[in-house]
N, C-alpha and C positions, 0 to 999 in steps of 0.2 A: 310522284316522283317528286322528291324532296333536296336542297341544297344540298342536304348533309347526308346523300347515299351515296353510293359507289356509281350504281348505274348516271345519274347525273354528272360523279366529278369524270370518270372518265371514257363515257359515250357522250352523254349528249353534248355538256359542252364545248369540248374540244373539236366535235363533228360541226357542231353551229356556230364556233366562234373562227375556224379554220375560214368556212366558207362565207360567214360574214367580213371576214376580212381578207376577201379575195376578190367580192362583186364589188363594182363600181360604184359610188355612193346615194347615186341615184335609186339602185336598188335595193341599198341595206336597210330600208323598212320595209319590202315586201319580204325580205329576207326572216325580218324581225318579226313581224305577222307573223307567217308560217313556222319558223321555231315555236312561238308563242300558244298557239295552236294545237301544234304537237304535245305541248308541252301541260299542258290543259286535259284535253283529251286524252293525256296516259293516266290521269288521275280521275279524269271525272267523264268516260265517252258518253255516257249520256245526254251529260248536260251541256258539254260546247256547244251543239246545235240552240240550244234555246239561251246561252248565251250570246251567240252570232248573230242567231236571230231579234232578238229583244235591244242591243247595240244600235244595229243598224238601223234598225227602226226608230229607237229615240235617237240616233242621226238628220234623219229626214226629219219627224217633230222639233225638234230645235231647231231645225232650218227654216221651217213654215214660224216658228217664231220669232226668230232672228228680220224675215222679210214680212211680216203683219205690222201693219199700217195705223195700226191704234193701241194705247196702253191694255183696253181689255181684250181687243185679238191675241196679244205680246202673252197675256193672262192665261186667256184658254189653252195655251198651247203648253205657257209652264206647266199648269195645271195637268194636262194630260203626259206631258213628260215625267211629273214627279208621279203621278196615279201609277204610270207603268211600272218606275222603275221601284217603288216604295210597295208594289201590287205584288212585285216579285220577291220583294223581300218576305212580307207578311207572310204570302202562301207557302215559300219554302221554308222557313224559318221558325212560326210562328203560328203557325196552322194547326198542330198539330199540342202543341201547348196550350191554345184556345180550346180545341175540341177536349181536351183531356180535364181543362178545370171545368168547362161547361158539364160533363159528364159527372164530375163527383158533385158539383152542387145538386143535380138532377139526381144520383143515387140516396142525397142526405137527404132529397124529399121523396124518396123513393120511384122515384121516375124513370122511364129506360131512357138509356143514353143514347147517343145516337153512333154508330157504325162510320167506321171509319177506317182508309185505310194509310196509315202514317205513310207522310214525305219525307223523300231523302234529302236530306243537305245540303246542293251542291258549294263545293270548298269556294271559300275567296267569293262569296256573295256580300256578307256585310262591307270588304271592305271598295269589292265592286259596283255597287250600290252608290255608297258617296261618291265612287268620283265619277259617275252619269251625276250625281245633284250638283256638285259643282260647277260643272260642264251647263244643263242650263241654266241654272241661276245664276250665273256668272254672263251670261250671255244674256240672259236675261237684264238685268243690273246694268246693262253695256260695257262692261268691266275688260269683257274677250269679246274677238269675231270669232265666229264657228268655223271649224276647218273646212278647205274647199274639198277634203276625198273623202269619201266614205269610209277608205282603207287607212289615213288614219286617223282617223275616232276611233275603228275598231281597236289601233294600234295602241292610240293611249289607253285603254280599259285594260285590253288584254296582255298590255308588255308583258314576258313572265318573269320579271326578275319582282316584281311586287304587287301583281294578281293576288297570290296566295292570300295572304298577311300583313302586306302595307312594305311600305308605309305607304301612308292615304295622300297620293300626288293633286294638289289640287292643278285643272287645267292649266290655271295662273302661271303655274310654277315649270310648267314640261309646253307650254304651247310656241313658244319661239323653237322649241330644242327637236321639235318633234319634224321641222321643217328645215332646220337647219342648224346643225351645231358641230362643235370639234373632234375629232376622233385621230388617233394616233399613239405611239407606239409610251410615251409618256402617259396617256390616260389609263391608258393596259394595264401600267405598271401599277400606278396608284390604287388604281378599283382593282389589282390581285392582293396587294399590299390590304387593302379593308375587307376583302373578301376574307381572306384569312384571320382577318380577328377576328370575324364573326365566327369561321366554322372552328376556332379553335374554342369561344368562348361556349358554344354548342356541344360540342363535342368531348372537351376535356374537361370543363364543370361543370354544365346544365344535364350534359345524359350520365356525369361522375354523381350528379348530386340525386337525383330523380327515382335509381331503383330504393334506394332509404326513405324519399320521399312516401312513393308508395306503397312499399311495406306499412312503413307504421301508418298511413292515414289507413292502409284497410284491420289495422288491428279492431278485433268488437271493442267496444266502448269501455265496459267493464274489465278488461287488461291492459287500458292505457296508461301507464303512470303516467307523473307530470312531467318527469326529465324526460322521458322517450316521448310527449308529447310535442315537448320545446325543441329538441331534437329533428321532429318530421318540421314541423314546421318552419325551423331556419331553413333545411332542404329545399325543403319549398319553398321559400319568400330566395333564396339568389336562384333555386333552378329556375322559377319562372322569367326572373329579370334575363339571365344570361341566357334563356333559352330565346326571349323573344328578343331583345338586343341583338345579341347573335344574328337572328335572322334577317334583322334591321339591316346590319354592317353587312351582310350576304347580297340582300338585295341593292343598298346603295353602292355598294364595291362591283358589281356585275352592270350595274344603272354606269355605273362612271366606264367599264370595259371597255361598252358599247359605247359614252361619246356625250351618254344623260349626267345631268346633276339632279339626284332626286335627295328632298329638303330630311334633316336627320331627326331621330324620333328618342333617341333615349341622351339625357346629359347628366349621369351618375343621381340619378331620383332619387337614390338611398341617406345621399348627403342634404335633404332640403331639411328645413329648418320650420317649416310648415306643410300644411295636406295642400294649400295651396300653392307653394312651390313644387310641392312631390310637383302633382298635375300639372305643371309648367316644364317639371322634366322627365315624367313618363307619358310614354306612349304622343308626344307632343304632336302628332300631325292630327289624333284622336282631340284631341282636347279643342286643336284650332279649330278643327273644324266645329268640332259643337259651339263653340265662345260665336264662329261668325256666320252659323248656318240656323245657329238655334235659340243660342242665349241673345245676341242681339236683337233677334227679329222678334222674339217674347218680348222685348222693353230692355231688356240686360238693368241699367242702371238708372233708367228713366223714368220707370212709370212710378217708381217708389213700391214695388216689389219684386227688389232685388230679392228678397233671401228665398221668396216664390220662384223665380225665374232657375236660380240657381238648383235648388233640390230637384227641380223639374228635371232640370238637364240631367244631373247626377242618375239622375232615377232611370229613364232615359238609357244613359251613357254604362247602368247597371243592364239593361235589357237589351242594348247591342250586345250586349258582350254575348249573352244565348238566352234561350227561352225557356228559362227557370228561375224559379221566386231566390233562390239562392244569390243570383244576380243583380236582380232588384234588389236584394235585403243589402249586399256591396254597395250599389251603386246611393243607397239613403245609408249608409253608416259614412260611406265619404262625405257624403252630401249634409249630412251633420257637423260633421268637423268643417266644412269648408264656409258655413251658414254662423258656427260658431266663433271659428278666426274671423269673420267677417265683423260679427257684433263686438267683436274684445277686442280690434285693433291687432290684432296679432297677423292679419295678413299681408301688411304693410310694413311689422316690422323688423327691425335686424337685430336687437337685442339677445341677450343671452343664449345667444349659437352653441355656444358649450354644452345644453341642459337642453335645450329645443331637437339641435339633430338627434339625441337616440329615443327625444320623445316621440318625434313624427315618426320614428323606423320604426319604434313600439307597434304604433297608431297600424299604419301600414303591415306589418306583420300580422297584427291580430286581424286585419283586414284580409288578410288570402286565408283563413282558419273559412269565411263563410265560401268564397269564393271558391276554391279547388272542393268543398263537401258539398255534391247537391241535396241529400239529404240533410233540412237545416236541425232533425233531432238529431241527429249524429255531429253538426255542426256545434250545438249548444252543448252537450256532451263534452266533446272535443273541447272547448274552453273552459269547463270546470276542472278537467285533467289539466289544461296549463297552471291554472291554479291553485291545486293541490300542496303543491312543494316538498315532495316526498325526499326530498334531500338526497335520490338515490342515484349513483352516478350511470348513465347505460352504458351497455353493451357496446352499444353503436359506438361512441367515443374511443373504442379501444383501434379500432380499424384503421389503421396508418390512411391509407387511402382517401379513404371521408375525413380523414383530421386535418389531411395535407389541402382537399379540396376546397375546403370549409375555408381553410386560412388563404389561401388563394383567391375564393370567392368577396373574402372581405377586405382583405387588401386593395384587388381591382373597384368596389365597388366605395370602397373611401380614402381613397388616395387622392383625388381631387379635395378632400377637407386640407391637405397642406400646401402649399403653396411652390412648391418646385413639384407636387404631384399635378397637378392643377394646369401647372403652365409645360409639365410633359404629356399631359392629359390630351391639353390642345394641340397640339404640337405634333403629337401620332397620330389624330383624326385628322388633321390638317389635308385636304385633298392637295393642294398644290405644293408639293415638296420643292426645295433645291437639289440636283443634283447629287451632290453630297447626301441626305438624307434620302434620297431615292436608293441610293446604293445600300444605304447601311440598312433600310426599312426592309427594301427588298430581298436582301437574304434573309435578315429576321422574319417573313412573312412565308418565303421558302421552309427556313425549318418549322415554322409554325405550321403548315400547309401536309409538309409530309409528317409533322407527331401524329397530327388530327386525322389525317389516313392513315396510317397507324394502329390508333386504335380504332378505329370504325372498323377497320379488316379483323379484327381480334375481339372487337367489343358485340354486347346486342341493342338494337336499332332502339332511337327513342322517339318517335315523331312528333314535330312541332307543335308547343299546346297550346298556340291562337291559332291553328290550321280550322279546329272546329267553330272558330267565331264568326 
């Protein structure tokens, strides 16, 4: 079940929310947990029990960590928690990748490979794992105290708005809200506004670009012209942004409707003047997690190995996105530019913005090629096609709907570059509207919601890109 499906919009969410509104405050968490279990089981019935069991075990492991009397014992329990959670991630997400690569090496040596039954990937496991790590590590560091009830911890991990594809909600961001939060009609309307914005991004822009991106990416390399290749990768560039940012908006909106405040995950990333800034604006919660739970523990800027640490972080960030070499290459691609910007001082410079914004955007676009195409040889051929410059206008650009959608994608991606656009954008995404703004945006949100639902009812369904990560 996904947020942009008619089943979710007209069955699950209304029924869930009506009961959530009706039950007393002390029962809301229990109902939210029950609804979250049903939501996850709808899409992954075989894995819901694995998720529940591992989460409950981890809860008691971390309680033992908190009660431990000395640092050595605390480290033992922290190691147990980390091994449990990373072990699940390694098995379900990377076992197939590891065995396939070992078998490739053995075959090259003319040796018999391993016989292996492919392991299915549970949805949302990458996001689930990172949230469990923030819980155990923050409690080990003394930044937070553990929750008193196992059900509250399971709720933190399995809360359906953010379980499948984020944002990655750190325990410290939500610990107090789990046990005490404000909920009322104002929060519901604010959340509905944000949800409707996200639904429109996904349905009206991302889905509209997806068919063109997919059809072009499927063209045989020998038949691919430069102009068509550019249309394809630009469609994918805006598709992945509005797809993932749309999901994040919907998750943040549903959270707000339930009384929670989830962290922001995007901030107009294509307006960045450097790849360094791009990663402060793209998938913000992943970037901050990598910084605080990997980059800094590696030594960060203190060990004299800043560039090495930075490159390692982005190699692992690429691998986090998927068990395939193209994601590792994508991470290395971004890691290279991050290191280069550090070496040249561009990471801290705000000069020449008019030139650097389009250059940074071009770098991001080129990175999406290897991200999208798992076959690296196909990706290399695609790069070659991009720079052949045949000068032929592709027939795709004669499609009125595609042209309008691309124009909207460009407008909303770069509107924050203008002073009025930045002010309007900040105000529009503000979750603390005054009464006048609440009424105006509420009406606009209802229009967007109706328009998006109409498009869903008449169009083909396209799943969220980040569901497979």
